[in-house]
VOMIBA-308459 format. One record per residue (C-alpha): residue in one letter; x, y, z. Coordinates in nm, 4 decimals, decimal comma, always signed. Example, Ala and Ser with C-alpha at 12.3 -4.5 7.8 and 13.67 -1.06 7.14 Angstrom:
2
<'a'; <+1,2300; -0,4500; +0,7800>>
<'s'; <+1,3670; -0,1060; +0,7140>>
// end
This chain:
358
<'x'; <-0,6581; +20,1508; -6,9025>>
<'x'; <-0,5301; +19,8860; -6,6638>>
<'x'; <-0,3916; +20,0404; -6,3470>>
<'x'; <-0,5647; +20,3771; -6,3849>>
<'x'; <-0,8783; +20,5083; -6,2226>>
<'x'; <-1,2069; +20,5169; -6,4082>>
<'x'; <-1,2349; +20,8952; -6,3872>>
<'x'; <-0,8783; +20,9672; -6,5001>>
<'x'; <-0,8532; +21,1911; -6,8062>>
<'x'; <-0,6983; +21,0517; -7,1225>>
<'x'; <-0,4228; +21,3116; -7,1021>>
<'x'; <-0,2651; +21,1270; -6,8067>>
<'x'; <-0,3195; +20,7754; -6,9408>>
<'x'; <+0,0471; +20,6819; -6,9851>>
<'x'; <+0,1346; +20,7744; -6,6263>>
<'x'; <-0,0407; +20,4642; -6,4953>>
<'x'; <-0,1449; +20,2466; -6,7893>>
<'x'; <+0,0112; +19,9021; -6,7477>>
<'x'; <-0,0623; +19,8156; -7,1076>>
<'x'; <+0,1674; +20,1011; -7,2162>>
<'x'; <+0,4529; +20,0269; -6,9791>>
<'x'; <+0,6890; +20,2805; -7,1346>>
<'x'; <+0,5230; +20,5616; -6,9405>>
<'x'; <+0,5628; +20,3908; -6,6031>>
<'x'; <+0,9250; +20,2941; -6,6739>>
<'x'; <+1,0246; +20,6402; -6,7916>>
<'x'; <+0,8542; +20,8234; -6,5079>>
<'x'; <+1,0344; +20,5926; -6,2634>>
<'x'; <+1,3707; +20,6691; -6,4216>>
<'x'; <+1,2871; +21,0391; -6,4358>>
<'x'; <+1,1855; +21,0440; -6,0693>>
<'x'; <+1,5086; +20,8643; -5,9776>>
<'x'; <+1,6987; +21,1248; -6,1772>>
<'x'; <+1,5247; +21,4056; -5,9903>>
<'x'; <+1,6199; +21,2514; -5,6556>>
<'x'; <+1,9793; +21,1910; -5,7673>>
<'x'; <+2,0145; +21,5472; -5,8952>>
<'x'; <+1,8821; +21,6957; -5,5711>>
<'x'; <+2,1234; +21,4801; -5,3690>>
<'x'; <+2,4152; +21,5895; -5,5870>>
<'x'; <+2,3108; +21,9510; -5,5430>>
<'x'; <+2,3112; +21,9137; -5,1640>>
<'x'; <+2,6457; +21,7348; -5,1731>>
<'x'; <+2,7924; +22,0145; -5,3833>>
<'x'; <+2,6871; +22,2757; -5,1285>>
<'x'; <+2,8513; +22,0674; -4,8554>>
<'x'; <+3,1743; +22,0367; -5,0544>>
<'x'; <+3,2150; +22,4084; -5,1182>>
<'x'; <+3,3917; +22,4818; -4,7827>>
<'x'; <+3,6259; +22,1858; -4,8386>>
<'x'; <+3,7371; +22,3037; -5,1816>>
<'x'; <+4,0580; +22,5020; -5,1407>>
<'x'; <+4,1730; +22,5171; -5,5013>>
<'x'; <+4,0808; +22,8534; -5,6541>>
<'x'; <+4,0278; +22,7206; -6,0059>>
<'x'; <+3,7941; +22,4490; -5,8802>>
<'x'; <+3,5930; +22,6952; -5,6721>>
<'x'; <+3,5445; +22,9205; -5,9742>>
<'x'; <+3,3717; +22,6355; -6,1623>>
<'x'; <+3,1260; +22,5541; -5,8805>>
<'x'; <+2,8690; +22,8246; -5,9786>>
<'x'; <+2,8614; +22,6821; -6,3310>>
<'x'; <+2,8079; +22,3327; -6,1954>>
<'x'; <+2,5196; +22,4529; -5,9784>>
<'x'; <+2,3468; +22,5956; -6,2860>>
<'x'; <+2,4183; +22,2720; -6,4710>>
<'x'; <+2,2554; +22,0733; -6,1904>>
<'x'; <+1,9466; +22,2933; -6,2059>>
<'x'; <+1,9285; +22,2426; -6,5820>>
<'x'; <+1,9602; +21,8660; -6,5393>>
<'x'; <+1,6857; +21,8742; -6,2776>>
<'x'; <+1,4626; +22,0556; -6,5258>>
<'x'; <+1,5349; +21,7965; -6,7957>>
<'x'; <+1,4157; +21,5137; -6,5723>>
<'x'; <+1,1090; +21,7147; -6,4754>>
<'x'; <+1,0291; +21,7944; -6,8384>>
<'x'; <+0,9997; +21,4209; -6,9085>>
<'x'; <+0,6587; +21,4204; -6,7398>>
<'x'; <+0,5370; +21,6828; -6,9894>>
<'x'; <+0,6029; +21,4304; -7,2674>>
<'x'; <+0,4557; +21,1342; -7,0809>>
<'x'; <+0,1381; +21,3391; -7,0429>>
<'x'; <-0,0262; +21,3682; -7,3816>>
<'x'; <+0,0038; +21,6846; -7,5868>>
<'x'; <-0,2617; +21,9411; -7,5008>>
<'x'; <-0,2956; +22,3160; -7,4802>>
<'x'; <-0,0935; +22,3248; -7,1563>>
<'x'; <+0,1874; +22,0794; -7,2285>>
<'x'; <+0,2494; +22,1902; -7,5872>>
<'x'; <+0,3952; +22,5370; -7,5058>>
<'x'; <+0,5903; +22,3831; -7,2187>>
<'x'; <+0,7460; +22,1283; -7,4495>>
<'x'; <+0,8451; +22,3721; -7,7207>>
<'x'; <+0,9817; +22,6320; -7,4813>>
<'x'; <+1,1620; +22,4352; -7,2094>>
<'x'; <+1,3175; +22,1568; -7,4165>>
<'x'; <+1,5592; +22,3814; -7,6033>>
<'x'; <+1,6116; +22,6246; -7,3153>>
<'x'; <+1,7097; +22,3576; -7,0617>>
<'x'; <+1,9530; +22,1893; -7,2983>>
<'x'; <+2,0940; +22,5270; -7,4019>>
<'x'; <+2,1673; +22,6014; -7,0353>>
<'x'; <+2,3407; +22,2662; -6,9824>>
<'x'; <+2,5468; +22,2795; -7,3004>>
<'x'; <+2,6411; +22,6426; -7,2330>>
<'x'; <+2,7786; +22,5403; -6,8934>>
<'x'; <+2,9817; +22,2630; -7,0526>>
<'x'; <+3,1074; +22,4993; -7,3234>>
<'x'; <+3,2224; +22,7629; -7,0748>>
<'x'; <+3,3856; +22,4955; -6,8601>>
<'x'; <+3,5713; +22,3653; -7,1656>>
<'x'; <+3,6998; +22,7135; -7,2487>>
<'x'; <+3,8203; +22,7456; -6,8896>>
<'x'; <+4,0050; +22,4144; -6,9199>>
<'x'; <+4,1856; +22,5297; -7,2343>>
<'x'; <+4,3657; +22,7880; -7,0217>>
<'x'; <+4,4199; +22,5552; -6,7260>>
<'x'; <+4,5863; +22,2794; -6,9291>>
<'x'; <+4,8338; +22,5422; -7,0534>>
<'x'; <+4,9231; +22,6557; -6,7036>>
<'x'; <+4,7119; +22,9738; -6,7106>>
<'x'; <+4,4283; +23,0852; -6,4842>>
<'x'; <+4,1601; +23,1467; -6,7454>>
<'x'; <+3,8399; +23,3463; -6,6993>>
<'x'; <+3,6853; +23,4015; -6,3566>>
<'x'; <+3,3543; +23,2764; -6,2248>>
<'x'; <+3,1782; +23,6085; -6,2892>>
<'x'; <+3,2631; +23,6106; -6,6596>>
<'x'; <+3,1698; +23,2442; -6,6808>>
<'x'; <+2,8239; +23,3166; -6,5408>>
<'x'; <+2,7780; +23,6045; -6,7827>>
<'x'; <+2,8797; +23,3811; -7,0738>>
<'x'; <+2,6327; +23,1098; -6,9716>>
<'x'; <+2,3566; +23,3683; -6,9385>>
<'x'; <+2,4327; +23,5193; -7,2810>>
<'x'; <+2,4512; +23,1825; -7,4577>>
<'x'; <+2,1280; +23,0619; -7,2988>>
<'x'; <+1,9437; +23,3852; -7,3693>>
<'x'; <+1,9721; +23,3247; -7,7440>>
<'x'; <+1,7672; +23,0046; -7,7206>>
<'x'; <+1,5212; +23,1699; -7,4810>>
<'x'; <+1,4532; +23,4425; -7,7364>>
<'x'; <+1,4128; +23,1876; -8,0164>>
<'x'; <+1,1670; +22,9809; -7,8125>>
<'x'; <+0,9623; +23,2841; -7,7050>>
<'x'; <+0,9324; +23,4098; -8,0615>>
<'x'; <+0,8168; +23,0704; -8,1891>>
<'x'; <+0,5633; +23,0152; -7,9104>>
<'x'; <+0,4190; +23,3646; -7,9523>>
<'x'; <+0,4032; +23,3564; -8,3325>>
<'x'; <+0,3071; +22,9957; -8,4072>>
<'x'; <+0,0926; +22,9008; -8,1096>>
<'x'; <-0,0552; +23,2269; -7,9874>>
<'x'; <-0,0983; +23,4339; -8,3041>>
<'x'; <-0,1309; +23,1724; -8,5787>>
<'x'; <-0,3267; +22,9337; -8,3584>>
<'x'; <-0,1443; +22,6157; -8,4598>>
<'x'; <-0,3408; +22,3126; -8,3333>>
<'x'; <-0,1618; +22,1532; -8,0417>>
<'x'; <-0,3977; +21,8909; -7,8991>>
<'x'; <-0,3822; +21,5163; -7,9508>>
<'x'; <-0,7629; +21,4989; -7,9810>>
<'x'; <-0,7818; +21,7352; -8,2794>>
<'x'; <-0,4421; +21,7020; -8,4497>>
<'x'; <-0,4143; +21,5155; -8,7769>>
<'x'; <-0,1126; +21,3230; -8,9011>>
<'x'; <-0,0095; +21,6216; -9,1140>>
<'x'; <-0,0228; +21,8504; -8,8093>>
<'x'; <+0,2017; +21,6132; -8,6155>>
<'x'; <+0,4541; +21,6108; -8,8983>>
<'x'; <+0,4583; +21,9908; -8,9060>>
<'x'; <+0,4900; +22,0139; -8,5277>>
<'x'; <+0,7811; +21,7713; -8,5281>>
<'x'; <+0,9621; +21,9659; -8,7986>>
<'x'; <+0,9100; +22,2932; -8,6130>>
<'x'; <+1,0244; +22,1280; -8,2916>>
<'x'; <+1,3558; +22,0371; -8,4543>>
<'x'; <+1,3925; +22,3734; -8,6305>>
<'x'; <+1,3897; +22,5728; -8,3076>>
<'x'; <+1,6671; +22,3469; -8,1747>>
<'x'; <+1,9197; +22,4401; -8,4446>>
<'x'; <+2,0991; +22,6746; -8,2055>>
<'x'; <+2,1201; +22,3975; -7,9454>>
<'x'; <+2,2729; +22,1698; -8,2086>>
<'x'; <+2,5295; +22,4407; -8,2776>>
<'x'; <+2,6158; +22,4585; -7,9069>>
<'x'; <+2,6570; +22,0821; -7,8972>>
<'x'; <+2,8942; +22,0768; -8,1934>>
<'x'; <+3,0972; +22,3700; -8,0606>>
<'x'; <+3,1267; +22,2191; -7,7137>>
<'x'; <+3,2364; +21,8867; -7,8588>>
<'x'; <+3,5110; +22,0534; -8,0640>>
<'x'; <+3,6303; +22,2716; -7,7768>>
<'x'; <+3,6452; +21,9697; -7,5461>>
<'x'; <+3,8935; +21,8068; -7,7851>>
<'x'; <+4,1156; +22,1157; -7,7684>>
<'x'; <+4,1503; +22,0604; -7,3928>>
<'x'; <+4,3638; +21,7541; -7,4697>>
<'x'; <+4,6386; +21,9841; -7,6030>>
<'x'; <+4,8339; +22,1077; -7,3038>>
<'x'; <+5,1155; +22,0283; -7,0639>>
<'x'; <+4,9078; +21,9926; -6,7447>>
<'x'; <+4,7630; +21,6435; -6,7511>>
<'x'; <+4,5657; +21,6938; -6,4275>>
<'x'; <+4,3145; +21,9284; -6,5907>>
<'x'; <+4,2874; +21,7108; -6,9016>>
<'x'; <+4,0813; +21,4646; -6,6970>>
<'x'; <+3,8038; +21,7234; -6,6738>>
<'x'; <+3,8217; +21,7684; -7,0496>>
<'x'; <+3,7730; +21,3944; -7,0946>>
<'x'; <+3,4544; +21,4141; -6,8859>>
<'x'; <+3,3122; +21,6864; -7,1092>>
<'x'; <+3,4213; +21,5028; -7,4238>>
<'x'; <+3,2479; +21,1792; -7,3243>>
<'x'; <+2,9366; +21,3665; -7,2131>>
<'x'; <+2,9076; +21,5447; -7,5457>>
<'x'; <+2,9854; +21,2298; -7,7443>>
<'x'; <+2,7004; +21,0331; -7,5885>>
<'x'; <+2,4683; +21,3357; -7,6042>>
<'x'; <+2,5294; +21,3774; -7,9765>>
<'x'; <+2,4551; +21,0089; -8,0344>>
<'x'; <+2,1285; +21,0375; -7,8394>>
<'x'; <+2,0222; +21,3461; -8,0304>>
<'x'; <+2,0956; +21,1932; -8,3697>>
<'x'; <+1,8839; +20,8900; -8,2863>>
<'x'; <+1,5785; +21,0736; -8,1536>>
<'x'; <+1,5776; +21,3337; -8,4328>>
<'x'; <+1,5960; +21,0650; -8,7017>>
<'x'; <+1,3222; +20,8641; -8,5316>>
<'x'; <+1,1014; +21,1699; -8,4860>>
<'x'; <+1,1261; +21,2924; -8,8445>>
<'x'; <+1,1520; +20,9668; -9,0412>>
<'x'; <+1,1863; +20,6511; -8,8381>>
<'x'; <+0,8463; +20,6362; -8,6697>>
<'x'; <+0,6589; +20,6818; -8,9980>>
<'x'; <+0,8719; +20,4312; -9,1857>>
<'x'; <+0,8181; +20,1729; -8,9120>>
<'x'; <+0,4438; +20,2248; -8,9401>>
<'x'; <+0,3869; +20,3665; -8,5914>>
<'x'; <+0,2984; +20,7210; -8,6962>>
<'x'; <+0,2831; +20,9807; -8,4216>>
<'x'; <+0,2157; +20,7228; -8,1506>>
<'x'; <+0,5887; +20,6811; -8,0910>>
<'x'; <+0,6747; +21,0526; -8,0934>>
<'x'; <+0,6301; +21,1121; -7,7221>>
<'x'; <+0,8065; +20,7896; -7,6132>>
<'x'; <+1,1070; +20,8701; -7,8338>>
<'x'; <+1,1506; +21,2208; -7,6931>>
<'x'; <+1,0907; +21,1003; -7,3369>>
<'x'; <+1,3589; +20,8349; -7,3744>>
<'x'; <+1,5965; +21,0993; -7,5105>>
<'x'; <+1,5323; +21,3253; -7,2110>>
<'x'; <+1,5864; +21,0559; -6,9506>>
<'x'; <+1,8904; +20,9128; -7,1281>>
<'x'; <+2,0580; +21,2495; -7,1704>>
<'x'; <+1,9881; +21,3419; -6,8089>>
<'x'; <+2,1564; +21,0270; -6,6817>>
<'x'; <+2,4479; +21,0836; -6,9206>>
<'x'; <+2,4981; +21,4225; -6,7565>>
<'x'; <+2,5027; +21,2615; -6,4125>>
<'x'; <+2,7202; +20,9581; -6,4884>>
<'x'; <+2,9788; +21,1032; -6,7256>>
<'x'; <+3,0082; +21,4610; -6,5986>>
<'x'; <+2,8664; +21,5351; -6,2539>>
<'x'; <+2,9857; +21,2315; -6,0582>>
<'x'; <+3,3453; +21,2411; -6,1957>>
<'x'; <+3,3631; +21,6161; -6,1368>>
<'x'; <+3,2551; +21,5706; -5,7758>>
<'x'; <+3,5218; +21,3034; -5,7261>>
<'x'; <+3,7989; +21,5340; -5,8484>>
<'x'; <+3,6503; +21,8254; -5,6572>>
<'x'; <+3,7093; +21,6559; -5,3217>>
<'x'; <+4,0702; +21,5623; -5,3922>>
<'x'; <+4,3471; +21,7442; -5,2132>>
<'x'; <+4,5344; +21,9808; -5,4477>>
<'x'; <+4,8588; +21,8326; -5,3080>>
<'x'; <+4,7754; +21,5100; -5,4913>>
<'x'; <+4,8077; +21,6893; -5,8241>>
<'x'; <+5,1768; +21,7391; -5,9139>>
<'x'; <+5,2575; +22,0547; -6,1040>>
<'x'; <+5,4055; +21,9102; -6,4200>>
<'x'; <+5,3356; +22,2109; -6,6376>>
<'x'; <+5,6324; +22,4464; -6,6696>>
<'x'; <+5,4365; +22,7739; -6,7187>>
<'x'; <+5,2710; +22,7289; -6,3792>>
<'x'; <+5,6071; +22,7242; -6,1943>>
<'x'; <+5,8226; +23,0237; -6,1015>>
<'x'; <+6,1012; +23,1069; -6,3426>>
<'x'; <+6,3806; +23,0160; -6,0996>>
<'x'; <+6,2285; +22,6718; -6,0360>>
<'x'; <+6,1778; +22,5680; -6,3967>>
<'x'; <+6,3880; +22,2798; -6,5178>>
<'x'; <+6,5837; +22,3741; -6,8269>>
<'x'; <+6,7062; +22,1485; -7,1002>>
<'x'; <+7,0793; +22,2047; -7,0261>>
<'x'; <+7,3098; +21,9942; -6,8111>>
<'x'; <+7,2890; +22,0813; -6,4452>>
<'x'; <+7,6109; +22,1948; -6,2777>>
<'x'; <+7,5932; +22,0072; -5,9508>>
<'x'; <+7,9095; +22,1678; -5,8136>>
<'x'; <+7,7698; +22,5189; -5,8190>>
<'x'; <+7,4025; +22,4237; -5,7842>>
<'x'; <+7,1740; +22,6154; -5,5546>>
<'x'; <+7,1008; +22,3084; -5,3441>>
<'x'; <+7,4686; +22,2268; -5,2903>>
<'x'; <+7,5845; +22,4370; -4,9981>>
<'x'; <+7,8671; +22,4003; -4,7480>>
<'x'; <+7,7980; +22,6807; -4,5069>>
<'x'; <+7,4939; +22,6074; -4,2907>>
<'x'; <+7,4694; +22,9727; -4,1932>>
<'x'; <+7,4397; +23,0919; -4,5500>>
<'x'; <+7,1065; +23,2449; -4,6412>>
<'x'; <+7,1175; +23,1051; -4,9936>>
<'x'; <+7,0491; +22,7447; -4,8973>>
<'x'; <+6,8308; +22,5508; -4,6631>>
<'x'; <+6,9710; +22,3838; -4,3494>>
<'x'; <+6,8839; +22,0433; -4,4920>>
<'x'; <+7,0823; +22,0929; -4,8133>>
<'x'; <+7,4044; +21,9075; -4,8812>>
<'x'; <+7,7502; +22,0714; -4,8901>>
<'x'; <+7,8369; +22,2409; -5,2133>>
<'x'; <+8,1501; +22,0359; -5,2891>>
<'x'; <+8,0180; +21,6908; -5,2013>>
<'x'; <+8,0625; +21,5844; -5,5596>>
<'x'; <+8,4429; +21,6491; -5,5428>>
<'x'; <+8,6812; +21,3933; -5,3955>>
<'x'; <+8,8867; +21,5561; -5,1187>>
<'x'; <+9,2524; +21,4425; -5,0869>>
<'x'; <+9,5758; +21,5736; -4,9326>>
<'x'; <+9,8255; +21,7529; -5,1526>>
<'x'; <+10,1708; +21,5951; -5,1811>>
<'x'; <+10,4718; +21,7874; -5,0495>>
<'x'; <+10,6979; +21,9285; -5,3199>>
<'x'; <+11,0687; +22,0122; -5,2972>>
<'x'; <+11,1551; +22,3732; -5,2265>>
<'x'; <+11,3753; +22,5586; -5,4711>>
<'x'; <+11,5046; +22,9125; -5,5059>>
<'x'; <+11,5771; +23,1277; -5,8044>>
<'x'; <+11,9504; +23,2158; -5,8361>>
<'x'; <+12,0081; +23,5831; -5,7797>>
<'x'; <+12,3254; +23,7981; -5,7951>>
<'x'; <+12,4944; +23,8593; -5,4611>>
<'x'; <+12,6257; +24,2068; -5,3764>>
<'x'; <+13,0098; +24,2416; -5,3564>>
<'x'; <+13,1663; +24,4946; -5,1170>>
<'x'; <+13,3422; +24,7956; -5,2684>>
<'x'; <+13,6755; +24,7019; -5,1068>>
<'x'; <+13,6899; +24,3781; -5,3071>>
<'x'; <+13,6466; +24,5763; -5,6295>>
<'x'; <+13,9398; +24,7998; -5,5359>>
<'x'; <+14,1593; +24,5029; -5,4506>>
<'x'; <+14,0776; +24,3451; -5,7848>>
<'x'; <+14,1800; +24,6659; -5,9697>>
<'x'; <+14,5196; +24,6906; -5,7939>>
<'x'; <+14,5956; +24,3300; -5,8798>>
<'x'; <+14,5326; +24,3883; -6,2482>>
<'x'; <+14,7504; +24,7011; -6,2461>>
<'x'; <+15,0492; +24,5129; -6,1275>>
// end
């Protein structure tokens, strides 16, 4: 073992063996992921006071849990670089599904929140989101506990690289994938829900849906590759179980960095933006009196057109109400009167009668 001490146990061979460079490369990437995740966690705590948008603040607790799950994924990589033994075997079977269930549950709850936000609604609060993440993750925790207790503790399944045969490795790999069926369901559901976030009138929140969509797309691709390699590919290529641990370790590191690059970093960028930079282009989010209707606007009697500066119905900076009309002087017209009968004195009537009598 070039690069390792003479008294180092075989279990830790790949941590320092230069002849098997995959262990050194993966532990370097995993350590860098741990450092990056811790830095992002500290940055998130610093950004909390600067986040004024209520909807963004309600997602921060979910993102903290997601960061902790990502940190655990990078840390779990070392359990696969170290060879399988009685200590690392239960850790692998229990934490692998639980950590990914936590991360995918956070993404799923965030996607459901975005479905309401893109439609101009508030959606669920942070307390219900935390309860949903806890409930979704608890299912995988129960599944993992039952398998570890039944298969490893009670049935005594061999779980040591020194005593396992090729048939035992095949059975362990199949069981490892079987207990991840619920996690696969969470992945598929999150991917579908993330596509629903594209249907809405508020384009500002759709950007967050794109982050979740890309994260799940790359995660699904990674999972398909490592599952196929673990169950079929390694044996067909003639490598047997010797490539099992490298394949899963690569999947862990790759998926962890996908979480950081495609979800965490973009979310932090949008988290620090001023809410004023996001125009409200979704009609349901605006008051009823301020919504723009589909009819033709009457600019003569509009609310913004006001002539009296002292009126309480308009702002001092608004324009006069009748600016759109052209003011002109009226032309003078000729006066006329309606002919009316004039009263005749009674004496004239009497004179007229005497004249006729003669």
